[in-house]
C-alpha positions in Angstrom: -8.5 15.1 12.9 -9.7 11.9 11.2 -6.3 10.2 11.1 -5.0 8.5 14.2 -1.9 10.1 15.6 1.5 8.5 14.8 2.0 7.6 18.4 -0.9 5.1 18.3 1.2 2.4 16.8 -0.5 -0.2 19.0 -3.9 0.2 17.5 -4.5 -1.8 14.2 -6.4 -0.1 11.5 -9.9 -1.3 10.7 -12.2 -1.0 7.7 -14.4 2.1 7.7 -12.4 3.7 10.5 -9.8 6.5 10.4 -6.5 5.2 9.0 -3.6 5.3 11.4 -1.2 8.1 10.6 2.4 7.5 9.9 5.6 9.3 8.8 8.2 7.4 6.7 11.2 8.5 4.7 11.3 8.1 0.9 14.4 7.0 -1.0 15.9 10.5 -0.8 15.3 10.8 2.9 12.4 13.2 2.6 9.6 12.5 5.1 6.1 11.6 3.9 3.2 11.8 6.3 -0.1 10.1 5.5 -2.3 12.8 7.0 -0.6 15.4 4.8 -2.3 13.7 1.8 -5.9 14.4 2.9 -8.2 15.2 0.0 -6.5 12.5 -2.0 -7.3 8.9 -2.3 -4.2 7.1 -1.0 -3.1 3.6 -1.9 -0.7 2.3 0.7 1.0 -0.7 -0.9 3.3 -2.9 1.2 5.8 -3.7 -1.5 9.0 -5.7 -2.1 11.7 -5.3 -4.6 12.3 -9.1 -4.6 8.8 -10.5 -4.6 7.5 -11.7 -8.0 3.9 -10.9 -7.0 4.9 -7.3 -6.2 6.6 -7.0 -9.6 3.6 -8.4 -11.4 1.1 -6.2 -9.6 3.4 -3.1 -10.0 2.7 -3.3 -13.8 -1.0 -3.4 -13.2 -1.0 -0.7 -10.5 1.1 1.7 -12.6 -1.1 1.3 -15.7 -4.1 2.2 -13.5 -2.3 4.9 -11.7 -1.6 6.8 -14.9 -5.3 7.2 -15.3 -5.9 8.0 -11.6 -3.2 10.7 -11.3 -5.5 13.4 -12.6 -8.1 12.5 -9.9 -5.8 13.1 -6.9 -4.9 9.5 -6.3 -1.6 9.0 -4.5 0.4 5.7 -4.6 2.6 4.9 -1.6 4.6 1.8 -2.0 6.1 0.9 1.4 9.2 -1.3 1.5 9.1 -3.2 4.9 11.3 -6.2 4.3 14.3 -5.9 6.5 16.4 -8.1 4.2 16.2 -5.9 1.2 19.0 -3.4 0.6 18.5 0.2 -0.2 20.4 -0.3 -3.5 18.1 -3.1 -4.5 15.0 -1.1 -3.6 16.2 1.9 -5.6 17.0 -0.2 -8.6 13.6 -1.9 -8.6 11.8 1.4 -8.1 13.6 2.9 -11.1 13.0 -0.1 -13.3 9.3 -0.3 -12.4 8.9 3.5 -12.8 7.6 3.9 -9.3 7.6 7.7 -8.6 7.9 7.2 -4.8 8.8 4.4 -2.4 8.8 4.7 1.3 11.1 2.9 3.7 9.7 1.1 6.7 12.9 -0.6 7.8 11.7 -1.4 11.3 8.3 -2.6 9.9 6.4 -0.5 12.4 3.9 0.6 9.8 3.6 -2.9 8.4 2.9 -4.1 11.9 0.4 -1.2 12.6 -1.5 -2.1 9.4 -1.1 -5.8 10.0 0.4 -6.2 6.5 1.5 -9.8 6.1 2.5 -10.1 2.4 3.8 -8.1 -0.5 1.7 -6.8 -2.1 -0.9 -6.0 0.5 -2.8 -2.8 -0.4 -4.8 -0.4 1.8 -7.0 2.3 0.2 -7.7 5.4 2.2 -10.4 7.8 1.0 -10.2 11.6 0.8 -11.4 11.9 4.4 -8.7 9.6 5.8 -11.0 6.5 6.2 -9.7 3.1 5.4 -12.1 1.7 2.7 -10.3 -1.3 1.3 -7.7 -3.8 2.5 -6.3 -6.8 0.7 -5.1 -8.1 -2.6 -4.6 -6.2 -5.8 -6.5 -8.8 -7.8 -7.9 -12.4 -7.4 -4.6 -14.2 -8.2 -4.0 -17.1 -5.8 -2.3 -20.5 -5.6 -5.2 -22.0 -7.7 -6.1 -18.8 -9.7 -3.0 -18.1 -11.6 -4.4 -15.3 -13.9 -6.4 -12.4 -12.6 -10.0 -12.1 -13.6 -11.0 -9.5 -11.0 -9.1 -6.4 -10.0 -10.1 -5.5 -6.4 -7.8 -2.4 -6.2 -9.2 -1.0 -9.4 -12.7 -1.6 -8.2 -12.1 0.1 -4.9 -10.5 3.2 -6.3 -13.0 3.6 -9.1 -15.9 3.3 -6.6 -14.3 6.0 -4.4 -13.8 8.2 -7.4 -17.5 7.8 -8.2 -18.5 8.7 -4.7 -19.4 5.1 -3.6 -18.0 2.6 -1.2 -16.0 -0.2 -2.8 -18.1 -3.2 -3.7 -15.6 -5.4 -1.8 -13.9 -3.9 1.2 -11.6 -6.7 2.3 -9.9 -9.7 0.6 -7.1 -12.0 1.7 -3.7 -10.6 0.5 -1.7 -12.9 -1.7 2.0 -12.7 -2.2 5.4 -13.1 -0.5 5.6 -12.9 3.3 7.0 -9.7 4.8 10.3 -10.7 6.5 10.5 -9.5 10.1 13.7 -10.2 11.8 13.9 -10.2 15.6 15.3 -7.0 17.0 17.8 -7.5 19.8 
């Protein structure tokens, strides 16, 4: 098995190593397990219904995803902000036409993947190996318009049978809110 077991929540994922497995419910309560998606390229996108950076990149990702669907690419937006309501998440998912959103209400998976912002994307290849981690594009505080699309480059490289030209970039977006658990 190339995926790490779900019980290994204390081992962070690393580039070019097996992606840590996880199981999360979707908006309907159905469970989605990362390791069940082998043989697909999986984009794990730590996502927020309130973050303007997530909203902006959702449009980019969905336009790319339409082309990738025929190539067994799976998009997994993961809602990890504890302050967002289920109703707000459902509304944003519907408005942005996201086919699936997973709920990480205790942010265990965000912690496991060391996701700090929304969006923060992780691309897992068909064998379950993490091949890219970071930003969707090169937008930053000083770079307001994207001129490079890292996520697109990573997925297209994997579809062509190559490693992504860039394997890690700093994520840029809104901070994932983690409230203390008592």
